[in-house]
C-alpha positions in Angstrom: -26.8 -104.5 -21.8 -25.5 -101.7 -24.1 -22.2 -102.4 -25.8 -20.7 -99.3 -24.3 -21.6 -100.5 -20.8 -20.2 -104.0 -21.5 -17.0 -102.5 -22.9 -16.7 -100.4 -19.7 -17.4 -103.5 -17.4 -14.9 -105.6 -19.2 -12.3 -102.8 -19.3 -12.8 -102.3 -15.5 -12.3 -105.9 -14.7 -9.6 -106.5 -17.0 -7.7 -103.5 -15.6 -8.4 -104.6 -12.0 -7.4 -108.2 -12.7 -4.3 -107.4 -14.7 -3.0 -104.6 -12.5 -3.6 -106.4 -9.1 -1.9 -109.6 -10.3 1.1 -107.7 -11.9 1.6 -105.5 -8.9 1.6 -108.4 -6.6 3.9 -110.4 -8.8 6.5 -107.4 -8.7 6.1 -107.4 -4.9 6.7 -111.2 -4.8 9.6 -111.0 -7.1 11.3 -108.2 -4.9 10.4 -109.5 -1.3 10.2 -113.2 -1.7 12.7 -114.3 -4.5 15.8 -113.6 -2.2 14.2 -115.6 0.7 12.8 -119.1 1.5 9.4 -117.6 2.1 7.0 -116.9 4.9 4.4 -119.0 6.6 1.3 -118.0 8.3 -1.5 -119.6 10.5 0.7 -122.7 11.5 2.0 -123.3 7.8 -1.6 -123.1 6.5 -0.7 -120.3 4.1 2.8 -119.8 2.6 4.2 -117.0 0.7 7.1 -118.3 -1.5 8.5 -117.4 -4.9 8.2 -119.9 -7.8 8.4 -119.6 -11.5 6.0 -121.9 -13.4 7.0 -122.9 -16.9 3.7 -124.7 -17.3 0.0 -124.0 -17.1 -2.2 -124.9 -14.1 -0.2 -127.2 -11.7 2.7 -127.0 -13.9 1.0 -129.1 -16.6 3.1 -129.0 -19.7 6.3 -127.7 -18.0 8.2 -130.7 -19.4 7.1 -130.1 -23.0 10.0 -129.0 -25.6 10.1 -125.2 -25.6 8.6 -124.9 -29.1 5.6 -127.1 -28.0 5.3 -125.3 -24.8 5.3 -121.8 -26.7 2.6 -122.9 -29.2 0.4 -124.4 -26.4 0.8 -121.7 -23.8 1.5 -118.6 -25.7 -0.1 -119.0 -29.1 -3.1 -121.2 -28.3 -3.9 -119.4 -25.1 -3.7 -116.1 -26.7 -6.1 -117.0 -29.4 -8.5 -118.6 -26.7 -8.1 -115.1 -24.7 -9.0 -113.2 -27.9 -12.1 -115.5 -28.5 -13.4 -115.2 -25.0 -12.8 -111.5 -25.0 -14.8 -111.3 -28.2 -17.7 -113.4 -27.1 -17.9 -111.4 -23.9 -18.0 -108.2 -25.6 -20.4 -108.9 -28.6 -22.7 -111.7 -27.4 -26.1 -110.4 -26.8 -27.0 -113.6 -24.9 -24.9 -112.8 -21.9 -26.2 -111.2 -18.7 -23.8 -108.8 -16.8 -22.8 -111.2 -14.4 -21.8 -113.8 -17.1 -19.7 -110.9 -18.9 -18.1 -110.3 -15.5 -17.2 -114.0 -15.2 -15.8 -114.1 -18.7 -13.9 -110.8 -17.9 -12.3 -112.4 -14.8 -11.1 -115.4 -16.8 -9.7 -113.2 -19.7 -8.2 -110.9 -17.1 -6.4 -113.5 -15.3 -5.3 -115.4 -18.4 -4.1 -112.1 -19.9 -2.0 -111.3 -16.9 -0.3 -114.7 -17.0 0.1 -114.4 -20.6 1.9 -111.1 -20.3 4.2 -112.8 -17.4 5.2 -115.5 -20.1 6.1 -112.8 -22.5 8.1 -110.8 -19.9 9.8 -113.8 -18.2 10.8 -116.1 -21.3 7.8 -118.5 -20.8 7.6 -118.5 -17.1 4.7 -117.4 -14.8 5.4 -116.0 -11.3 3.6 -117.6 -8.6 3.9 -117.0 -4.7 0.8 -118.3 -2.7 0.5 -121.8 -1.3 -2.3 -123.2 1.0 -2.7 -126.4 3.0 -2.6 -128.5 6.0 0.5 -130.7 6.3 1.2 -132.6 3.1 -2.2 -131.7 1.7 -1.4 -128.5 -0.2 -2.5 -126.6 -3.4 0.0 -125.9 -6.1 1.6 -122.5 -5.8 -0.6 -120.0 -7.4 -0.9 -116.0 -7.9 -3.7 -113.5 -8.1 -4.3 -114.3 -11.9 -5.2 -117.7 -11.1 -7.7 -116.6 -8.3 -9.3 -114.3 -11.0 -9.6 -117.3 -13.4 -11.0 -119.4 -10.7 -13.4 -116.7 -9.5 -14.6 -116.1 -13.1 -15.3 -119.9 -13.5 -17.2 -119.7 -10.0 -19.3 -116.8 -11.1 -20.3 -118.5 -14.5 -21.1 -121.7 -12.5 -23.3 -119.9 -10.1 -24.9 -117.9 -12.9 -25.5 -121.1 -14.8 -27.1 -122.8 -11.6 -29.3 -119.8 -10.9 -30.5 -119.7 -14.5 -31.4 -123.5 -14.5 -33.3 -123.0 -11.3 -35.3 -120.2 -12.7 -36.0 -122.0 -16.0 -37.3 -125.1 -13.9 -39.3 -122.9 -11.7 -41.0 -121.2 -14.6 -41.5 -124.4 -16.9 -44.9 -126.3 -16.6 -44.8 -129.5 -14.8 -44.3 -132.7 -17.1 -47.5 -134.6 -17.3 
């Protein structure tokens, strides 16, 4: 894949990921913050405003502010730069893998921007589940990150299957 095509693909995915996430967060802030939220499909899907000071499932939310800043802002920022660089310049990656990494970086970048704009908090607003069995509250950026991980897992699985199919049988 040519570098220009790779840059274009990454820029498109980053723009869509960050743009959709930030737009839905603004809508959630305006429409959900002043309410108790909304439920759909017999409470299977909820729209409810939440501010998450931690990472996934509020991990690290109880850390001191300085430690949380280093872990969730500085470290995550460096990780995102590294993943972005790898996705742009690694000649080993297929377009599907580049897309997976771009989804992860896009979701991570949007949550990272949220932390900068909201004093260390990320806006979350979706929740799914049945009865007491529920997900944590999440956002579109989290969906992009999970989608990117899913794309990379499927690409890896398909690659492994191709390698096994073309390898000579062990004697």
